[in-house]
Structures are given as C-alpha cells and as structure tokens.
C-alpha positions as CSV (number, residue, x, y, z in Angstrom):
1,M,-53.4,160.6,-213.0
2,Q,-50.9,162.7,-211.1
3,G,-52.1,162.1,-207.6
4,S,-51.6,164.3,-204.5
5,A,-48.9,163.6,-201.9
6,N,-51.4,161.9,-199.7
7,L,-52.6,159.6,-202.5
8,N,-49.0,158.6,-203.3
9,I,-48.4,157.8,-199.6
10,M,-51.6,155.6,-199.7
11,I,-50.6,153.7,-202.8
12,K,-47.1,153.0,-201.5
13,A,-48.5,151.9,-198.1
14,A,-51.1,149.6,-199.7
15,R,-48.5,147.9,-201.9
16,K,-46.2,147.3,-199.0
17,A,-48.9,145.8,-196.8
18,A,-50.0,143.7,-199.7
19,R,-46.6,142.1,-200.1
20,S,-46.9,140.7,-196.7
21,L,-50.4,139.4,-197.4
22,T,-49.3,137.8,-200.7
23,K,-46.5,135.9,-199.0
24,D,-48.9,134.7,-196.3
25,F,-51.6,133.8,-198.9
26,R,-49.3,131.3,-200.5
27,E,-49.2,129.4,-197.2
28,V,-53.0,129.3,-196.6
29,E,-53.6,126.3,-198.9
30,N,-51.2,124.2,-196.8
31,L,-53.2,124.9,-193.6
32,Q,-56.7,124.0,-194.9
33,T,-56.7,120.6,-193.0
34,S,-56.9,122.5,-189.8
35,A,-59.6,125.2,-189.7
36,T,-58.4,126.5,-186.3
37,N,-54.8,126.8,-187.4
38,A,-55.8,128.5,-190.7
39,G,-58.0,131.0,-188.9
40,E,-55.3,131.9,-186.5
41,F,-52.8,132.2,-189.4
42,V,-55.1,134.6,-191.3
43,A,-55.6,136.7,-188.2
44,R,-51.9,137.0,-187.8
45,A,-51.6,137.9,-191.5
46,A,-54.2,140.6,-191.1
47,T,-52.5,141.9,-188.0
48,A,-49.1,142.1,-189.8
49,A,-50.5,143.9,-192.8
50,G,-52.4,146.3,-190.5
51,A,-49.2,147.1,-188.6
52,S,-47.5,147.9,-191.9
53,L,-50.3,150.3,-192.9
54,R,-50.4,151.9,-189.5
55,D,-46.6,152.5,-189.5
56,D,-46.5,154.0,-192.9
57,L,-49.6,156.1,-192.7
58,T,-49.1,157.5,-189.2
59,G,-45.4,157.9,-189.9
60,A,-46.2,160.1,-192.8
61,R,-49.2,161.9,-191.3
62,G,-49.0,161.5,-187.6
63,T,-51.6,164.1,-186.6
64,Y,-54.5,162.3,-188.5
65,G,-57.0,160.1,-186.8
66,Y,-57.0,156.4,-187.5
67,V,-59.8,154.0,-188.0
68,E,-59.3,150.3,-188.6
69,P,-61.6,147.2,-188.0
70,S,-60.4,146.9,-184.4
71,G,-61.3,150.4,-183.5
72,E,-60.5,154.1,-183.8
73,V,-57.8,156.4,-182.4
74,A,-58.4,160.1,-182.5
75,G,-55.8,162.4,-184.0
76,E,-54.5,165.8,-183.1
77,D,-56.1,167.0,-186.4
78,P,-59.9,166.6,-185.9
79,T,-60.6,167.2,-189.6
80,R,-58.7,164.3,-191.0
81,R,-58.6,160.6,-190.4
82,W,-57.3,157.5,-192.2
83,I,-60.0,154.7,-192.7
84,V,-58.3,151.4,-193.4
85,N,-58.9,147.7,-193.7
86,P,-55.7,145.6,-194.2
87,L,-57.6,142.5,-195.3
88,E,-61.0,143.3,-196.8
89,G,-62.4,139.9,-197.9
90,A,-60.8,137.9,-195.0
91,A,-63.1,134.9,-195.5
92,N,-61.9,134.6,-199.1
93,F,-58.3,134.7,-197.9
94,L,-59.0,132.1,-195.3
95,H,-60.5,129.7,-197.9
96,G,-57.7,130.2,-200.4
97,Q,-59.7,132.3,-202.8
98,P,-57.6,135.1,-204.4
99,H,-60.2,137.9,-204.1
100,F,-59.3,140.3,-201.3
101,A,-58.1,143.8,-200.9
102,V,-56.1,146.3,-198.9
103,T,-58.3,149.5,-198.6
104,I,-57.3,153.0,-197.5
105,A,-59.5,156.1,-197.5
106,L,-58.6,159.6,-196.3
107,E,-61.5,161.5,-194.8
108,H,-61.4,165.3,-194.6
109,K,-64.2,167.2,-192.8
110,G,-66.6,164.3,-193.1
111,Q,-66.0,163.6,-196.8
112,I,-63.8,161.0,-198.4
113,A,-61.1,162.9,-200.2
114,S,-58.8,160.1,-201.5
115,A,-59.2,156.3,-201.8
116,V,-57.2,153.2,-202.7
117,V,-58.5,149.7,-203.1
118,F,-55.6,147.3,-204.0
119,D,-56.2,143.7,-205.2
120,P,-52.8,142.1,-204.8
121,A,-53.8,138.8,-206.4
122,K,-54.6,140.5,-209.7
123,D,-52.2,143.4,-209.2
124,E,-55.0,145.9,-209.7
125,M,-54.8,149.3,-207.9
126,F,-58.0,151.2,-208.0
127,Y,-57.8,154.7,-206.7
128,A,-59.5,158.1,-206.8
129,E,-59.4,161.6,-205.4
130,K,-62.5,163.7,-205.0
131,G,-63.2,165.7,-208.2
132,Q,-60.3,164.0,-210.1
133,G,-62.0,160.8,-211.4
134,A,-61.2,157.2,-210.7
135,W,-58.4,155.2,-212.1
136,L,-57.0,151.7,-212.4
137,N,-53.2,151.1,-212.2
138,D,-51.1,153.8,-213.9
139,N,-53.3,155.4,-216.5
140,K,-56.7,153.7,-217.1
141,R,-59.6,156.0,-216.4
142,L,-62.6,154.2,-214.9
143,R,-66.1,154.7,-216.1
144,V,-69.3,153.0,-215.0
145,S,-71.1,150.8,-217.5
146,S,-73.5,152.3,-220.0
147,R,-76.3,149.7,-219.6
148,T,-79.7,151.3,-219.4
149,K,-81.9,148.4,-218.4
150,L,-82.0,146.6,-215.1
151,V,-82.9,143.4,-216.9
152,E,-79.5,143.5,-218.6
153,A,-77.5,144.3,-215.4
154,V,-75.1,142.1,-213.5
155,L,-75.2,143.2,-209.8
156,G,-73.0,142.6,-206.8
157,H,-74.4,142.2,-203.4
158,A,-73.2,141.3,-199.9
159,V,-75.2,138.6,-198.1
160,P,-74.6,138.9,-194.3
161,F,-73.7,135.8,-192.4
162,S,-76.4,134.4,-190.2
163,V,-75.8,136.4,-187.0
164,K,-76.3,139.7,-188.8
165,R,-79.6,141.4,-188.1
166,T,-80.1,142.3,-191.8
167,L,-80.1,138.8,-193.2
168,P,-83.9,138.5,-193.5
169,A,-84.2,141.8,-195.3
170,T,-81.3,140.9,-197.6
171,L,-82.9,137.6,-198.6
172,K,-86.1,139.5,-199.4
173,D,-84.0,141.8,-201.6
174,L,-82.6,138.9,-203.5
175,A,-86.1,137.5,-204.1
176,R,-87.2,140.8,-205.6
177,V,-84.1,141.7,-207.5
178,M,-83.1,138.4,-209.0
179,P,-86.0,138.1,-211.4
180,E,-85.4,141.7,-212.6
181,C,-81.7,141.5,-213.5
182,S,-79.4,139.4,-215.7
183,G,-77.3,138.0,-212.8
184,M,-76.1,138.3,-209.2
185,R,-72.6,138.0,-207.8
186,A,-71.6,137.7,-204.1
187,S,-67.8,138.1,-204.2
188,G,-67.0,138.4,-200.5
189,S,-65.4,141.8,-200.8
190,S,-67.5,144.9,-200.7
191,A,-64.5,147.1,-201.6
192,L,-63.8,145.2,-204.7
193,D,-67.5,145.1,-205.6
194,L,-67.7,148.9,-205.5
195,A,-64.4,149.1,-207.5
196,Y,-66.0,146.7,-210.1
197,V,-69.0,149.0,-210.4
198,A,-66.5,151.8,-211.1
199,A,-64.8,149.7,-213.8
200,G,-68.1,148.7,-215.4
201,R,-67.7,145.0,-214.5
202,F,-70.8,145.3,-212.3
203,D,-73.7,147.6,-213.1
204,G,-74.7,148.0,-209.4
205,F,-74.1,146.9,-205.9
206,W,-75.9,147.0,-202.6
207,Q,-75.3,146.1,-199.0
208,R,-77.5,146.5,-195.9
209,E,-74.9,146.2,-193.2
210,G,-71.3,147.1,-193.8
211,A,-68.4,148.6,-191.8
212,I,-67.0,152.0,-192.6
213,T,-63.6,150.3,-193.2
214,D,-65.2,148.1,-195.9
215,L,-67.1,150.8,-197.7
216,A,-65.3,154.1,-197.5
217,A,-62.6,153.7,-200.2
218,G,-64.8,151.8,-202.7
219,M,-67.6,154.4,-202.3
220,L,-65.4,157.2,-203.5
221,I,-63.9,155.2,-206.4
222,A,-67.4,154.3,-207.6
223,S,-68.8,157.8,-207.4
224,E,-65.8,159.3,-209.1
225,A,-66.3,156.8,-212.0
226,G,-69.9,158.1,-212.4
227,A,-71.9,155.9,-210.1
228,F,-74.8,157.2,-208.0
229,V,-74.2,156.3,-204.3
230,E,-76.8,156.5,-201.5
231,G,-78.0,154.5,-198.5
232,V,-80.4,151.6,-199.1
233,R,-83.2,153.7,-197.6
234,P,-83.6,157.4,-198.6
235,G,-81.8,159.6,-196.2
236,Q,-79.4,157.0,-195.0
237,K,-75.7,157.8,-195.2
238,P,-73.4,154.9,-196.0
239,L,-70.5,155.9,-193.8
240,E,-72.8,156.5,-190.8
241,D,-75.5,153.9,-191.3
242,G,-73.5,151.1,-193.0
243,T,-75.9,150.7,-195.9
244,I,-75.1,151.4,-199.5
245,L,-76.9,151.3,-202.8
246,C,-74.7,152.0,-205.9
247,A,-75.3,151.8,-209.6
248,N,-74.7,153.7,-212.8
249,N,-77.1,156.6,-213.3
250,Q,-79.2,154.7,-215.9
251,I,-80.0,151.8,-213.6
252,F,-79.9,153.4,-210.2
253,S,-83.6,154.5,-210.0
254,A,-84.9,151.1,-211.2
255,L,-82.7,149.2,-208.8
256,A,-83.6,151.5,-205.9
257,K,-87.3,151.1,-206.6
258,V,-87.1,147.3,-206.5
259,I,-85.0,147.2,-203.3
260,R,-86.9,150.0,-201.5
261,S,-90.4,148.6,-202.4
262,A,-90.7,146.7,-199.1
263,D,-88.8,149.2,-196.8
C-alpha cells in the first residue's frame, strides 16, 4: 500500500524507537536475578523509546497534540493528536518474552485515521489508514478469519491484574466463553491481539479495561481488515470507555451475546 505522508512518518518513527528497545531487550535476560534492577531497566528502556517517538513525531508535526501513557499534551491543532505507546506489552518485555510492540495512532476529529503496530521481535509491521485497508509489512493485505462458528474460534483476551476493578467481571467472562470456543489466549499485548484478529490469527478479542494508548492503533487495524469493533457493552466507545469487543463479522454476534449475557 502506498501510504500517506503521515503514515510514512509513523512507520519510520516506530522502527527507530524499536531499534532502541531491541538493543535493550537483549540485556533483560541478564538482569532477571534482580527484579528491582530489571524493572528499573525496563522503565528506562520505555522512556528512551518514548523520547525517540516524541522527537520524531512532534518534529515532523509539531502542531498536533500528543498522548502517551504518562499523560497528554494539547497541540495547537485541536483536531489532530498522536496517540502512542512506546512499549505496549511491558510485562512481557520485563520477563524476557519477545512479544511487545511500539504503537502509534493518529486521531483526526475524534476518529483514528492512521495506525501502526510494530512487533520488533518478529519484524512485523501492521498498519492501516481509514478506508484503505490493513496491511502487514510491505504488501500483504490483512483479512479477518472466515470462521463462522464460535465453537471453532480461538480468542484473545486481556485479564487485568488484581488491582483492576474489572477483574471479577473478566473472570466471569472467561467462565462463560471458554466452554463456547476452541481456545483462549492471553498474550500480554492488547495491540498485538487486535493486530492478530486483523491477520486471522485470532478470531476475536475483548478487554474490559484498557488504555487509549493500548487500543487506538490496533482498533483501526482490526476494523480495516474487516472486524466488527464495539465496546463490551452496547453504546460504549472503546477510546472513551476503555472497553473493546472485536471479532470477524460471522462470530461477533455470538461472542457478544455470551459476554453481554450477564451485563
């Protein structure tokens, strides 16, 4: 796909930030004997990658607003803002698991217009622009799976850690969904889970409590690949409420019925 100027900026920025993360990731395994040192090291790695993204994105489009996990800075242009996470899947990174991503979304007038999710460990660049489809690396068009039955589906989900208020509801979801599907996966990266729905590797995904920086980019990539995307409850908006329910159009209604049955 021939992307826009903004998308090309995003892809280059993601690759540059990922080079820093990849270098640091090689050192994590040597730090596992000290959880404190490893945690501090990962925090510094995320900070360095975040600085790289901020420099490249604001350097290219200095009037846009900027949202990252640590907070938001308003821009001169009130209609556009970058939404980024330099290390989505930080717990995986901390534990030496090569499943994490650099994510960048560009929002325009409240809608995600362009998105990048880059998995540096596998060198997989997922990207999309609104109305232009979703793509992997240079030229592979992404399509959601064609499975039609929930019982055949492999689903991704995000189980919140214990301090999150939605843990009880998520555990109830699992109890209802697991008997109805073929398998469940909790990968530790919401952005990659959504990208995997786009690629047909997962048939669906849901999360009851997610940050806008985790969901924004993957949400556009999934929808541009043909997925239905809504909030967990009818009327909820993923980027405002932090809940997301995503699946191919054949399975979405069945998955939604099961998850929403107790809401």
